[in-house]
N, C-alpha and C positions, 0 to 999 in steps of 0.2 A: 508721590513726593509732597503735594499740597496737604494730603490727609495726614501724613506723618508729621509735618510741621505744625498743623493745627492741634494734633494730639499732644505733641510735645509742649506747646504753649499752654494747653489746658492743664496738663500735669504740673507745669511750673506755677500757674496761678494757685492751684490747690495747695502746693507745698508752701508757697509764700504766705497765703492766708492762714494756714495752720500754724506756721512758725510765728506769725504775728500774734495769734491768740495765745499760744503757749507761752511766748515771751512775756506778754502782758500779764497773763495769769500768774506767772512765777515771780513777778515783782511783788514786794511787800507793800501793797497799796495803803495799808493802815500806817500812819506815821509812827515810827518807833516800834512796829510790831516785832515782838520777840518770839517767833514761831517758825516751824518748818515751812518752807515755801511750797505752794500748791503745785502739783503736777497735773496738767490739764489735758493729757492725751485722750481722755474719755469725753472731753467737752467739744462742742461743735466749733468749726473754724469760722469765726465771724469777728467783726470789729466790735469793740465795746470796752468795758472796764469793770473791775471788781468794786462793789459798793456794799456796805452793810445794809441789811434789810431788817434785822431784828437784833436787839441786845438786851441783856439784863446784867446789872452790876452784882458781882459776888459780895454778899453782905456779911457772912459769918460762917463759922463751923456749925453745922446742924447739931442741936442738942441731942443727946442719946444716940449718937452715930459713931461711937468710938471705933467700931470695926468696919464701918462702911456698909456696903451692900454686896457682900460676897455671894456668888452664885445667884445673883439677881439681875434682872434686866430693868432698866429705868427708861421709860418712854416719855420724854418731855414733849409737851404740845406747845407750840409757839406760833405767833401770827405775823405774817410778813407785812411790811409797809410798802414794798415794791417787789416786782417780779423780775425774772431773768431766765436765762437758758442754761445756767450751771449753778452749782451750789457748793459751799464748803462751810464747815462749822468750827467753832472755837470752844475748847474745853479747858476747864480750870481746876487746879488742885491748890488754889491759893491758901486755903486754911487747913490743908492737910498736914500731918506731921510725919508722913512716910510716903513712899512712892505709890502712885495709883496706876495699876495696870488694867488696861481695857483691851480685851482680846477680840471683841466683836462690836462694831458700831454701824449704824445705818441712818439714812435719811429717806423720808417718803412724804408724799402728800397725804393728808388725812382724807378719808372717804367722806366725812361729814364734819362739821364744826365740833371741836372738843371731843372727837371720837378717836379711840386708839386703833381703829381699823385703817389700814392703808388703802389708798385708792389703787385700783387695778393698774398694774404696769408701772407703778411709780417707785417701787422699793429699790434703793441703791445701797450697796455695801460701801462703807467708807474705809479709806486707806490713809496711812500716815507715813510719808516718805516711801510710798509704794509698798508698805507692809500692812498686813491686816490687823496688827496689834501695836499698841503704843504704851510706854510707861512714862507717866508725867511725874517729875520729881516734886517733892513737897515744896509748895510755894510757886510752882511753875504752871505754865499753860501750853497748849499746843493747838495748831490749826491743821485740819485735815487736808488731804489732797482734794482737788475738785472732782465733782461728778457731773455728768451731763443729766440735767433734769429741767424740764419746763416748769418753772415756779411761777404761779400766777400772782398778781397783785392781791393783797388783802386775803391771803389764804392761810389755812392752818397747816403747819408742817409737823411731822413726827420725827424726832431725833432720839434714837435709842442707843444706849450703851450697856455693855455686859462686862462685869468684873468677876473673875473666877476666884479671887483671893481677897482676904481682908485688906482694906485700904486706909484705915484710920478715919478721922473726922471728915465728913462730907462737906465740901464747899457748896453753899446753896444760896438761893434767893427766896426768902420766906413768904412774902406777900405777893404771890404771882397773880392773884385774881383769875387763875386759870387752873383747871383740873388736869393734872398729868397722871401717869399710871406706872405701876410696878408689877412685874411678873417673876415667878420663881423659875430659875434655870435660864439657859441661853435662848432667848426669844427675840434676839435683835432683828432678825429678818422675817419674823412672823408677819404675814400680811393681815391675818385675822387678829382682832383685838381680844379674842376670847380669853387667852391666858393672862391678860392684863386686868386682873380682877381686884387689884388694890389701887385705890385712888389716893392722890397726893395733891395738896395745895401749894407745893413748892416746885421750883426749878432747881435741879441738881446737876452740878458739873458744867452744864451748858451756859455759856455767857455770850455767844454771838453766832449769827448766821450771815454769810455774805452771798450775794448772787452776782453772776456775770450779766451785765445789762448794757444794751446799746441805746437805751432810752434815758436812764437815770444818770445824771452827771456827777452826783455826789451825795453826801449825807449831812444832816443836821443832827447833832447829838445834844441831849438835854441832861445836864447835871442838876439833880434835884433831890427833894425829900419825899415824904409820903404823898404830897399833893401831886408830884410827878409820877410816883409809883402807882398812883390811882387806887389807894387803899380802900376807898369807899365807893369805887365804881362797881357796876353790876358784874358779878363773876361770869367769866366765859363770854362776855359780850363785847370786849375790846372797846370800852368806853372811857379809857383814860384820856386826859386832854391831849396827850401825844398821839393817840389813835385818831382823834378828831382832826388834829393838825395834819397827819399823814393823808387823811381823806381829802382835805382841802388842797394839799399839794398835788394829789393825783387827779383831781377833777376840775379845779378852777382854771379858767383861761388866764394865760400869762403867768401862772404860778411857776416858780423855779423848779426844775426837775430834780427834786431831792427826796431821799428816803428820810425816815425819822428813827432815831435810835434812842431808846429810853435808858437813862443811867440814873434813875431815881432809886433811893433807898429810904424806906420808912424810918423816921426818927433821925435822919442824917443832919449833921450840923456842918457849918463852914469851918469852925475852929477846933472842935474837940472830937477825938476819936471815941467810938464806942468800944465795948468789950469784944474781944475776938469771938467769944461764945455767946454774946447777946443775940436774942432772936431778931433784933432790929438794930437801929443806929448806924452800924457800919463804920468803916474808917472815915475820917473827916473829908470834906470836899477838897481841902488843900492836899491831903495825903493821897487821894485816889484820882485826882484830876487827870494825871498823865496816863494811868493804867485804864481807867474806865471810860475816858472820853477821848483824849488826844491820840490814843493808839488805834482808834476805830478806822475801819477801812473806808477810804474815799472821803474822809471828813472835810467839809468845806466851811461850816459855821457851827458855833457853839451857842447854846442857850443855857443860862444859869437861873434856876428857880430855887433859891434856898436862903436861909438866914433866920426864918421864924423860929426854928428849934433852938437856935442859939439864945433866943430870948426866953423861951418857955421852959426848956429843960435844964436842970442843974448840970454844971455850974452856970447860972444865968448871967448873960452879958447885959450889964446895965448901961454901958457906954456905947451908943450907936456907932461911934467912930471906930471902935474895935471891929465890929462886924463889917463896916464899910471897907476898912483896910484889908480884911480877909477877902472880901469880894474883889478888891483891886488886885490882890495877889493872884487870884484865879484868872483874872483877865491877863495879867502879865505872863502867866504860864501859857495861855493860848496865843498871845501875841508873839512869843518866841518861836512859835510854829507858823506865824503868818496868818493866823486865823482871826476872823471877826467874831465878836461876842455880843450877843443880845441878852440883856439882863432884865429880870422881872422885879417889879415892886412886891413887897411883902403883903400878903392878903389878910383881911380882917379876921379876928378871932374873938370878938366880944361875945360873952355868954358862955365861952368854953371854961371848963373848970380851972384852967391855968391862967385865966385872964385877970389882970389888975390894971388900974389906970397907969401905974408906973411903967408896966411893960408896954402898954399902948403908946406911951410917950417915946419909948425906945423904937418901936416899929415906925412911928411917924418920923422920927429922926433919921432912920435909915432910908425911908422912902423919899424924904426931902433931898437927901444927898444923891440918890439914884436919879431923881427927876431933874437935877441940875445938869445932867448929861456929862459928868466928869468921872463916872465910874465905869460905864459900859459904852461900847460903840453905838448901841441903839437900845431903846427901852421899850418893853411891853408892859403896859400898866394893868396888871392883874388886879390890883387893889381897886382901881376905878371900875373895872369890868364886873367885879363881884359884889361890891359893897352895897348895902342898903342906903339909898339916898337920905332917908329919914334918920338913920342911925349908922353913920359911916364907919363906926368901929365894929359893926356886925356884917355878916354875910347877908345878902338878900335872901329872903325866905325860900324863894323858888330855886336858889342855887345852893342851899344848905343841906348837907346829908343828914343833919339832925344832931351832930355833935358840936356845931357852931365853930368848927375849925376846918373840916374837909368838905370840899364841894360835892354836890350830887352829880349824877350824869349830866343834868342840864347845866350845872355850874362848870363842869369840865368842858362841855361844848362851848360855853361862853368864853372860856379862857382861850380856846383855839381860835374862836372868831376874833378875839382881841389882837391876835398877832398880825402885824403888817407883813405879808408874805414877801414884799420887796425888801424888807430889812434882812431877810435870810439870804439874799444874793451875796455871793462870796466876794464882795468888794474888799479892798484893803482895809486893815484895821485903822481906826481913827487915832489921832494923837491925843492922848488923854493926860 
């Protein structure tokens, strides 16, 4: 009698814990997520929550990709900011002009950094609404069902998709600073990387990876331009300033338990959209804030690093107030979701081919408004962190990649050090 009672209680505990995990996993944790809800029957029964661990903003339609990658497998290599015990991925056909059909998709741990070979025992087939194939309409996106997978912190993941038919222009992120791979035929679940003999500097279709975590409480998403994109960071080394920030959040005592999601696009501006087919620029920050930032899973706080391209790139903004007003609009969008926004001052670019004293005056005007504390809830002063004390219109030589606009790896690390981690705690937005 006692044994039967104990067995019954044990079974009840398992059922309840499983139900809790499945129920939590099936909620759309990303604010405003427009995607199928994950089914987590394959994931372990445990307490926790979904949180984004990696992201990339879709920037444009890949040039010369009118028919997509029919009969090809694309193996994207991405780097996690935090780990977990389950995973799901987000795929986008934002810049497509016809439906994208993916009949085979997988996720695995990389056997070695930047390597297309999967770690032993880590390959998982992805499903969508419990189906092995999915069709994403033009302009749409989809989130996979969850799979059970022990994902480490700061690890490389392999996300592979196979399309059997022409799909139209490929939605991509051009300046990945990471080598991914392509193979002929359906190689989605190949654990060997041998067939993936074509290298690619792009991320294609993949725009996000979430993990189920009992340690990480939420995510910080960074809306930015090429400086956030890390365009001059060492390829394959994960030395963007957001990578250094993620390392600080993982390792420093009393740091808030947050992941870091990079939503930078090279050439991006606050106010002006780039061409749909441009290799950079992307939709303006105002256009893409909701999609690329506010929809991210487990989002707790937003960081904005942009505005310099509004000064440098035509049509050049010569009134600092127009840029400041655009930044305030970004903050308002986040505040409607109850999110705190940390904003960055605009960094020096003296010596760059686009520099003029008049443009420097605009940058200083924007920074003066930001420092007054009436644009963002909190400020990170990247200008002060990177400028040359003797020539404040220029980057410090040790932080200059050489083009006098983008930081070096050391400069990106200095940016991450400048961030007050306590400002990332998800306190209520200020009244601005």
